[in-house]
N, C-alpha and C positions, 0 to 999 in steps of 0.2 A: 567455437572454444568451446570444450567439452566442461557438461556440468558439475558443479563443483559441489560435493556433498553439505557444504556449512550454508548454502544459499538455499537449502530444501529445508532449513529450520522453518516450522510453523511460526506464524507471529505469537502466540504464547510464550515459545521456547527463545524468542530474539528477545521479547522484553524482559524474561528472566536474565538474559547475559547481559543487558544493558543494566539491570539493577544490580551486576557484579561490580559495576563501576559509577554508578548515576544513582542519586538519591532522591525519591520522588519523582516529578515529574510525569507523571501515568500518562495524562493524555497527549503528549510529544512520543511519548516513548509506543503507544499503539499505533499514531499515525506512520512513523517513519518504519515500524514493524509492518505494516498493512503494506506501504510503498515497496517494501523490500520483496516482500512475499508475491505481491503482482508481478513483480520481474521474473520469479519464477513461474508463474502461474502462465504470462505471456508466452514465453519462451517453449510452452507445451501447447499452447494454441496452433492449430492445422488450418491454413488455407490462408487468403488475403486479407481475412479483418487482421490477422496477427500484427501486419503494419501499421494498422490503425488504431491500435492500442495504444495509447500515449501514456506516459509516468504521471504519476501525482505529485507535483511539485509543491512543496509546501512552503509556506511563512511561519515561521516562529515568533511569536510577539513577549518579550520578556526582559527584565534586568539584566544588568552585566553581571556574569560570574552565577547565575543559575543552570548550566548545563548543556545551553545550546550547542556550543561547537565541540564540545566532550561526547553529545550524542549523535552528532554526525560523523565524527570523528571514529568512534567506536562502532558504529554500524559499518563504515566502509572497510574497517579491519574486520570484522566478522563476516563479511562477505567477500575478502579478498578483493575488492574490486580498487580499480583507481579512484583516487581521492585529492580534490583541490581546494583549498579555503583561499580565498579572496577577499580582498576588503572592496565596497562598492566605491569607495570614496577615493580609492586610488585610480580608478578609473575617468578617462575624461570623452568628451563628444569628440568625435573624428573630425580635425581640422585645428584642436588644440594641442598644446604639447601635453604629453603624458601618454601613457598606454591605451590602447582600445582595448573593446571588451573582446575582441574574438581571442587576445591573447590569452586568456584564459582559458579556451580550449586548446590552444596551441602546449600551453604549459601542461596540461591533462596529458595530452599525447607524449611529450616528453616523458614525464611519469611514467604513465602505463608502459611505454617501451623499456624503462630504465627495470619495471617489475619484471615483464616477460625477459628480458635479457638476463638479470640473477637468478631468475629461474633455471633458464638453461643453462647458465654457467653451475649451478650444482648439478644439474645432471651430468653433466660432462666432465665435472671435475676427476672423478677417478681416473675417468680413461685419460684426461689430462696428466695428472699425478704419474699414470704409467709410463706416459710416452717421455715424460721429463726424467724419470729413472732411468729409462734406458738412456738419451742423451747424456747424460751423467757419467753413464758407465763409460758410453762410448769416449766419452773425454778424458775421464780416470784409467781406461784401458784400452786403447784403439786397438781395433783388429790388424793381427800382423799382416806385415806383406808375406805375398804366398802362402796362406793360410791352406789348410787342408793337406799339403804335402809334408809328408814325416821326414824328420831331420833328426841325425844322429847328434847326443848330445857330447859335447866335450868332458875330457876329466875335468872332475872340479865345478862344474859348472851346477848353480843351485835353484833354488826357487827364486831367488832375487835377482841372479843372472837372467832364469827365463821370463821375469816379470818385464825385466828393462829392455830384453830385446823382443816384446810384444807390444811395441809401440812407444818406447823410450819413456811411459810412465813412471813419477816418481814415487812410486810404491815401496814402502820398505817392508824388509822380509818379514817383522815381525805381524804386519798386517795382512799376509797370505799367509801365515806360519800354518801347519799343518796339513798343506795342500800334498797332497802325494803327487810325485814326476816321475811317468815311466817312458823313461828314453825312448821306447818301443811305440808310444801311443801317437797319434796325431798328433800335431803342433795345436790346431784346432778343436779339438778336445780339449788338451791342457789351458787352452786359452779361455774355454765357456768355463770349467770348472773355477779358475780362477777369477773370472767374472761372477761367478754366481756367489763365490766366498765377499768379493765385494758388494753385492745386492744384499745381503745380509746383514754386514756391516755400515752400509749405506744408509738402510728402513732403521739400524737401530739408534741412528744418530750417532756414531762413534766417528764419522769424516765431515761431521759440519762445518768446523773449525777448518779443513784443510781448505788452500787457498785453487780454485781454478780459474781458467779463462775463459768467457765466453761470449759470442757474438750476441748481440741485445740490437732491436731496431729503435732508431733516434728519430724524434720527430722535429720539425722543422719549428722553431720558435717564432713565430711573427706576433709582435707586438702591438696587436690590432683587437678592439671591441667590436663591439655590435653596435648598429645602428637599425633604423627603422627608416621607411620611405611613407610617406602620407597615409597612415594606417596600415599600410602592408606588413605583411611577417618582418619579424627583425631578424637580420643576418650577420651571424658570427662569420667576421672575414677570417679570424685564425683557421677557423673552421674549412673555410672554402676551400685557402690557400692548402692546409694542410691534406684536402683531399685531390688537390692535382699534383703538389710535389712529390715528388719519388721519395719514398722513406730509406732511409739511409743504416746499415747496420754500423754497429761499431764494437770493438774488440774491449772487454772490460775484467776486470781481474776482481774476484770478491771470494768470499767465502760458502760452501756449499752450503751450509743453510740460509742463506740470502738468495743465491743462484737459484735455489730451488723454486722460491717464491717468486722470483723475476720470470722463470721459466713456466711456473704453471700459468701465470696469467697470460704469457704470449700464446702458451699452446690451448688455453682455453680459448682465448680470440678467434684462434684459428678454427677451432671446432664448433664455434657460435653459426648457427644459421640466420645472417642476419635477414633473408629475406620473410624467413619463418617469424622471426621476432617482430617486423614490421607490422606483418599482416596480422599477427596474434595480437599484439598492442592496439593497432588500429580497431579490432573486431571489438576488446574490451572497454575501449572507451565508448564505441557505440553503443556497448550491447549492456554496460553496468558502471559505467561511467558514474561519479557524483561528484558536483560541484556546488559548493559551502559557498554563498554569498552574504557574508556578513556586513553588520553596519548599512544595511539596504535603506534604511530612515533618513540615513545622512543625506542620499539624494532625494529625498520627499520634501516637500514644504510647500506651504502657498508663497506664491510668488505675485509680483505684478509687471511680470515681464522684461524685468532688468533685473542685473546683477549676476551674482554667479549662478542662481539657480536656472536661468537659462541653460547654462550646460550642464548641469544637474538632469534637468529635465530631458536634455539630448542623451546624457549617460542611460536612461530609462527606454529612452525608444531605441536606442542602439540595442539594448538587452532583449528587446522585445523578441526580434529574430531567432536570436541565440536560443532562447528559451522555447519558443513557439516549434522550432526546429525548421534550421537551415542546413547549408553545407558550406562548410570552412576549409580556406586553403591552407593547408601545412606544408613542410618541407618532405614528410613522408607521402602525402597525398592528400587527397580530399577527405572530409569527415563530416558526416551527418551528427547533427545533434538530436535529432528528433527524440530520441529514447534515451537523451543523460537525463541523469534524476536533476532537479536544482533544488537545494534546499535555502531558503532565502532567511534572514535573521536579522531582529534589530530591538533596542530597546524602546523606540517611539516614546522618548520622553516629551519632546518637544513638537511631535508631529505624531500624525495616526496614519495606519495603513490606507486610510479613506485617500489620503492626500499624494499615493502614489497617481499615476496617469492609469486613467480606467482598464488601458488595454494589457498594463503590465501586472495590477491587480487581477484581471483573469486568466493571466498565465500561471498564477500561485492560488488555485483553488482550493488547498487546503490548508486550513489556518488553524495556529492551536496557541494558546496561549501557557506560558510558564508561568509557574507562582514564584514571588518572592521567597526566599529561605528561612527559614524560624529557626530559633532557639532550639529547638528539637531535631530540625534537619540538619543543622551545626554538629550535635551530638552523635546522629548517624554518619553523617560525612565523614568524622574525625576516628569513628571505629570500622564501617562495616566495608568498605569498597577493599576492593584487591589491592589498591594504590591507595589507601587511606594514609593520610597526613602523618599521623602518630607511627603507623607501621614504618613507613618513609626515614623518619627521625632516627627511629630505634634501630634500623638497619643501619643507617652511617654511624650511630654511635657504637654499634657493635664492632664494626672493624677497626674499632681503639679499644678494645675490649671493655667497654662500659654498656651496663645492662640498664635501660632507662625504663620505669614503672610508673604508668600514670594512674592514678587511684581514681576511680569514677567521680569524686565531686570535684578534682581537679577539672577534666573532661569537661564536667557540666559548667564549672566556671568559665572557662575558656569560650566555652559557644557563647554563653552567656554575655560576656565582653564582647564576643567579634559581633553579636548582635545586636548589642546597646551603640557598639561606634557606627556600626552600620546603621543604626536611626538617627543618631546625631550629626554625622557627617555623610559625604556622598555613601551610597549602596553599592558595594561591589560584591556582592553575593560571598559566595566560597571562598572567594579571594583572599579577603579580610583574613581569614584563617591562618593564610602563610605568615602575616604580618605581625600576628597575635603570635602564634606560636613561634615564629625567628626569633622574637623580643622576649619570649619566656625562656627559652632555651639558650639565649645568646653566651652567658657565663659558661654555661657547661659545654657547649661547641667548642669555645675558646680554649677551655681548660683540659678538655678531655684527652686531648695528645700527652699530657703530661700528667694525668691522674694515674696511671698503671692501671687501669682497669678497676673493675669493684662496680657495686649496685647503686644506682641513683632513684630514690623515690621523689616523683612531683606531684605533691598534695596540693590539697586547697590553699594551705597556707603560703606554699611558696610561689602560688599564682596571686595570692592576694600582695604579697610582697614585692613581686617583681611588676606586674601590671595595674595595681590598683592608684598609685600614684600618675599614671598617664592615661587611664582610661578615667579617672574622676575628674581630668581637666580635657574641657574642650580642645580646647588651643594646643594644648599637647597632642592628643590624640588626634587631630585634624591632620599632624605633621608626622608622629611618628606610627599611629597605628591606620 
């Protein structure tokens, strides 16, 4: 795989990019920035030692809603790397009912191949569109029999008659009006000029409403789902049968506008080199894949050898070879996990990282603690990121012609209420701002469609009027905020 310029960012530049979306958490940003840069460095190391350089797997420790998942997701997007988020609590030890840990690698492979396939589809889209244009023109104006042989035009034969003889296409005279007809010209030349005029009208969308008949590929519908045998790779029976059974073609009648989209998809599929897609997808997984394992604290805990904790320890032991580096069988081939970057995260409220089995702790050598969010952090979260909540609500209301303006005092009050509710109830971090803002703007969001536009000022008085009765009652805030 060729070097991607975005991966060549320095750690400092990576942190600056992450700062555009995530407030605070400098230690975690530095750790992931170094891990990403080390990948860039490793790919430039020459010799056998290159294969010996392993990624710096990271364990993030911190309460929910402080940015653990967002840091990993934005990092993957920045690196244009295959990224998979999984929850450790969803996996079970081999032999129990549930998903085995190797499925996370298979899911990452599927996602990576989909990414490469989408990129290649964009590369061939222009060529596919040209091929579809030619197919549609062939349908609208087929090549006449005996093209290339000149013929005399009978008296009174006009453009409409000529087009009719050029394959029987139902094209009315006004659609090809202005095309000169020279009775001494070769019929093929006349046909080509008619075709070019139709091409112009087709590109301009003037023929989109015309009905045409096209042959489309139909796939056999097999009502079967996926199953797994003893922890082995899941098998999709419908997909397996679809690859065996022959594909039939069915003639369908539809408008040109819709037919164009159907045919572009079909031609794109033909142009995609699936061997290259699979090879590139597997290489991306092995060289730049990122797996984010959330809720890893849920499979940690002290136990006496009985109860569900036994299976949890089994999940930890199954994770060991995946994180350490092993080979996983997928339907596309064998995948090595040696250089996949694993980022694990957990709140660790009822357990500690030391409660993980020692071997797993050793596979997550880089540990960073994310701090709880303060009132000042909430103010920054509401205002600074590119995807700040206030910007999102302003954009939503702007679609109704309503301009929402927040005063600094109102923003500070919203942040204070969110911080207070987090202290008195469950601390869900920045997610509390969603509930507080939605409650604050509920009436405005409901009435905006009927308001007819205008400007609305959200000030501190409005915040107090809407939220103080709820925030002031612990019982109410527990259920509403």
